[in-house]
N, C-alpha and C positions, 0 to 999 in steps of 0.2 A: 861469770857463771851463767849456766843455762837459765833460760827464762822459767820461772816457776808459775805454777797455776794451782787451782783448788784441788785438782785431782791427785797430782803426784809431784814429786820433786824432779824426777827424771823418768820420762816414759820408757816404754819397752825397747824402743828403737833409738832413743837418744844415747849419745856417748858423753858421759860426764867428763868434766875437766880432769886432767891427769891426777891431780891431788885427791879429789874426791873418788875418782875411779880406783886409786890404790887403796885408800883407807876402807871404802865400802867393800872392796874385794878381800881385804884382811879381815874385816868384821864377819863376812860370810865364810872365809876359810876357817876361822876360829870355831864357828858353829859346826862346820863340817867335821872338824878335828874331833868332835865329841865321839863320833862313831869308830875312831882308831882304837877304842877299847875292845872292840870284837876281835881283831887279829891277835890282840895281846892275850885276851882270855883264851882264844882258839889254841895258841902256841902253848899256853900253860896246861891246857886240857889233854893235849896229845904228848906231853912231856918234851916239847921242842927245846933245843938249845937256844942260848941268847942270839947266836948268829942266825939261826933259823927264823926266830921271832922278828929280828930286824929286817931280814930279807922279805918276810911276809908282809910286814908293814910298808915297806918300800914298794913293793908291787901292787899292794891294795890301794896306796896313795896314787900310784901312777894310774891305775885303772879308774879311780874316782876323779882324778883330775882330767884325764883325757876324755872321759865320759862327760864331764861338765862342759868341757869345750865343745864337743859334738853336739850335745843337747841344745845348747844356747846360741851357738854362732849363727844357726840359721842356713844350713847348707840346702841346696835345691831338693834333695830327695830324702834327707835324714835330719832329725833334730827339730824340736818344736819352735825354737827361736824365742823361748821364754826364759825368764831367770829361774832356772830349775836344776841345780847342781845335783851331782851324784855323790853318795856316801856308801860306806860298808853298812848295809841295812841288816836289821835283825831277821828279815824274812827267811833267809837261807841259812842262818847260822846253825840251828840245831840239826838240820838234815846234812850240812856240810860236815859237821863234827861226826855224825854217824857214818858218813862216807869215808872219812879219814880214818876212823877206827877200823873199819872193814878193810880198805885198801890203801890206806895212807894218803899223803897228799896228792899223788898221781890220779887216784880215783876221785877225789874231790874236784880236782881241775876238769877232768873229763866230763863229769856229771854237770858241773856249772856250765860248761861250754854247751851241752846239750839244751839245758834250761834256757840259756840265752837264745839259742836257735828257735826254741818253741815260742818264746815271747815275740821274737821277730816274725814268725809265722802267723801269730795272732793278730799282729798290728793292722793288716789290711781289713780285717773283720770289723774294726770299731766303727768305720764309716757307715756300716749297715745298721748301726744300733741307734740311730737318731731317734726313732719313734719309741723305743723302749727306755730312753732316759729323758722323761719330761723335766721341767724346771725343778719341781720339788724333790725329785730323785737325785738329781745333780747336787742340789743344796745339801741333802742328806749325806752323800758321798763326801762333799767337801768338809762337812763337820765332822764326819767319822775320821777323816785324815788327821785332825787335831786330837780327837778322842783317843786315836790309836797310840799316841806318845804319852799318855797320862801315867802308865805304869812306870816307865823308864824314867820320866822326868821328875815325878814325886819321890821315888826312892833315892834318886840322886840329890834332890834338895836335902833330904834327911841324912845324906852322907852314906847311904848303904851301897855297898859294892857286892855283897853276897847276902843271900837269905840267912837270917838269924844274926846278923851283925847288930851290935849294940848301937843305939841312937845317943849321940852326944848333943847336949844342949848348945854347945858352941857351933857345931855343924848347922843347926836349925837357925841360929843367929846369922851366920855367914850367908846361908842360902836365902833367907828372907830379906836380908839387907841388900844383897845383890839384885834380887828381884824388884824390890821397891825402888832402887836407884834406876833400874832400867825402865820401870813404868813411869816414874815421875819425870824422868827425863824425856820420855816420849810424850807425856801429857803437857807438861809445863814448858818444856824446852822449846827452842825455836833454832832454826838454821842448823849449825854444826852440832849442837847438843841433841836435837831431835833426831837428826840423821844417823848419828853414831851412838844412840842410847845403849845398845847392846854392848858395844865395845867399852863405853864408860862404865857401865854396870859391872862387867867382868873385871876390869882393872880395879875398880873399887873394892870389889868383894875380895880379890886376890890380896891387896894391900891389907885389908882388915884380918884376913886369914893368917898372914904373916906375922901380925901384931898379936893376935890371940892365940896362935898355936905354933910354938917353937918348932915342932917336927917338920913343918913345911920348909923351913930354912935348911934343915938337915937333908930333906929330899932334894932340894936344889943343888946341894953339893954333888949329887950324882952327875950333874951336867958337865962338871969338869972332867970326868973320866971318858965322856963321849967325843969321838972324833968330829971335827968340823964338817969335813966332806968325806963320803965314803960311797963306793959302788957296791951294789948288792953281792953278797956271797952266794953263788950259784951251787948249792949242794946237790947231791945225787937225786933228792926228792923233787927238785925243780927241773930235772932233765927228762922226765917222763910224764906221759899222759895215758891214763888207762879208762876202761869203761866196764860196767857191770849191768847186764839186762834187768837184774833184781832190783836195781836202784832206779830204773827208768821211770816207773809209774810214780813213785813219790816226788821225783824232781819235775815231772811234767805237771803234777798237781800244784807244787810250790811255784812253779813258773806261771801257772794260770793266776794263783793268788798274787804273785808279784806283779803281774800285768794289771790286775784290778787295782792294786795299791798305787801303781804309777799312773793309771787311768784317772784315779781321784786327785792324785797330786797335779797332774796336767790340767785337769778341769779347774782346780783351784788356782793355778798359775795363770790360766786363761781369763778366769773371772776378775782377778785383781789387776791384770794387765790390760785387758780390753773390756771395761765395764759397759761399754756401749753396746756390746753384742746383745741381740734379743734372745738368741738361742746359741747353743754350743756349736762352734766350728770344729768339725771332726778331722779336717785335713791336718793342722798342725799337731793335733793329739796323736793321729795315726804316725806322723813322722816322729813324734817324741817317743811313742812306744817302741818304734823301730830302733831309735837311738838307745833306748833303755835296754833292749835285748841285745843289740851289738856291744854295749858296754859290759853287760854281764858275761858274755862269751869272751870278751877281750880280757876280763879279769881272770877267767880260767886259763886262757892262753899264756898270760904273763906269769900266773902263779900267785895270784892274790885271792882275797876273799870276794865273794860276789858282791856287786854294787847294786844300788837302787837309787831311785829319785828321793830327794830330801824334802819332806813336808815342813821341817823346821825352818829351812832357808826360805821357802815360799811365805811362811808366816812372817818371818822377819821383813821380807820385802813389802808385805802388805802393811805391817805396822809402821814402817819408816816411810812408805810411799816412795821409795827408791827402787824402781821396777825395771832398770836398764839391764838388758840381757848381757851386756858386755861386762857387767860386774860379776856374773856367773862365769864368763869366760876368764876374767881376770883371776877369780878364785880358784878356777882350775889350773891356771898356769902357776899360781903360787903354790898349789898342792903338788904339782909335778916337780917344781924346783925343790920344795921342803923334802921331798922324798930321798933326796941325796944328800941331806944335811942332818945327820943323827943328832947333833948337839941341840938343833933347834926342835926336833921332834921330842927329845928328852925333856926339854924345857917346858914345852907345850903339854906334854903328858902329865906334868906336875900340877896343872891347874886343878884346884880342889873340887870334888864332885859336886859339892852343893852349889858351886857357881855354875857348873855345866848344867845342872838340873834347873836352876833358875833361868837360864838362857832358853831351855826347852819349854818351860812353862810359858815364858813370855811369848814365844812364837806360836805355841799351840793355842793360846787364847784368841788370837786373830782368826786362826783358821776355824775353830769351833763357831765363832760368832758369825763370820762371813758366811759359812754354810747355813746356819740358822736364818739369817736374813734373807738368803736366797731361797730357802725352802718355804718361807711364809710371805714371799714377795707377791704371789698370786692368791686368788680366792681359794678357801679351804672347804673341804667337805668330808663326809663320814668315811669315804673310801680311803682318802690320803690319811686319816687318822689311823686306820687299821694297817694300811701298808707301811707307814712310818713306825707305829707302835710295835707291831709284831716283829718287824725287822730289827728294831732296836733291842727288844726283849731278848731275842735269841742271838743276835749279833754280839751284844754286851755280855751275854752269858758265857761266851767263850774265854772272856777274861776273868769273869767272877768264879766260873766253875770248870777251870781246865782239867781237873781230875775227872769230872763227869764225862767229858768227851773222850778222855783216854780209855775209858771203859766201854764206850759205845761201839756199834758195829762199824766196820771199816768204811762203809759207804758214807756213814754220818761224819766220821772223822775227816774224810776227804774234804767236805764243804764247810765243816765247822772247826776252822783252824785259828781264826784271828777275827777281832771285831769288824775291821774294815771290809775284807772280801765276803765274810758271811753276811754282813748287813746289806751289802751292795747286791749280792745274789738273791737275797730274799725279797729285797724291795723291787727288783726288776720282775721276778716271778709273780709276786703278790699283785703288782700293779696290773699285769696282764690278766690274771685270773678274775680279780674283783671288778674289771671293766669289761668283761666278756658281753654283759648284757648290753652295753652301750655299742660294742662292736657289732654285734648280731642285729641290733636295732637299725644301725646305719645301713648294714647290708640288706635288711628287709626293706627299708625305705627305698633304697637305691633299685632294688628289684622291682618294687611297685611302680616306681616312675618309669622303669624301662617298659613294663607291661602296658602302661597307659599310652 
């Protein structure tokens, strides 16, 4: 086994032994699989056939798997080289659905391709942002990465799939049991138990669910009807790509929002992978954003849902201290292989929602606290109080009061879409405004010295 130290089990560039690499990759692939619910819901919303749904899932998994490999393998010009897998993120879901209602899957594919190209175009700019992202703003962004998954994780812990669903006591028991197994294995466990705490918690929760809820046994019976191996069925909707200028502005806006989200994820991955860095290194982040945009466009070309970097997997890496980028590569390979095995996909889709929610809560805890520690790692002053406070007030309000912004002017709606990008934008702008006196003071002193 690789030599262990106080910082991590396996560092970002270490290659774990084959057994650990395989099991850790499976653990991350299971967490990535949580997002497969998005193409399933998408297919149901546009009244797609079972064949259509299966093909959409296959192409979405291919895009996520290939994107994870490109992001983490560390190529010379693309990919961050951190453990940062790709998943079918919620960022593009609503807008993709709107595009599909207007022009079908071909239009959705075309607009996703454009969004990915926009992300790629924005990537080089990030290196020029060093001065506008001081340490406390970076910490705030990292914390918001964890906060952004609160809604989806908590609703899943309670077993809710749709708004208005009834909450069952047994679902709460399963969700909290799974979460506590993960947490206790991580705190008290050593070696194998600590390293695979999420996997152990998910398996334990699934066993409990099968004992308490007979319907889960009946759901597993559907696995028998699925083929072991199958190639995707390429229907007519997967053979065309179209574009619509009317959808261009919304997709550019969501691409900017997606870039900010991935920016936060990559900052978080860098923080846990290279804690010795005094300030952010924007070179791998630029390459990571380029990979994220490429993967998004790839999803559109293949015919899958748009993909995005996964904050949950970064949180899992931080919690287990298993940071090897090769685990993300392995998870990507597993995802690509799984895409052609419907029987395994069907079986994994039967994992109860409370267990999936517990996994998201577990990973999100680490992200929030890592960001807070980073944010308060330096001296604090009243300027930072207002930068952080105001940004959080209005950033979190997008989650608490979505109906309010739906009625707001279009310009406001453009920037107030989601807690993470909204908080990031406000923090950057406020930090510049509230420090104008310091900037002018330095310029004045510099001018005085030059005159002397």
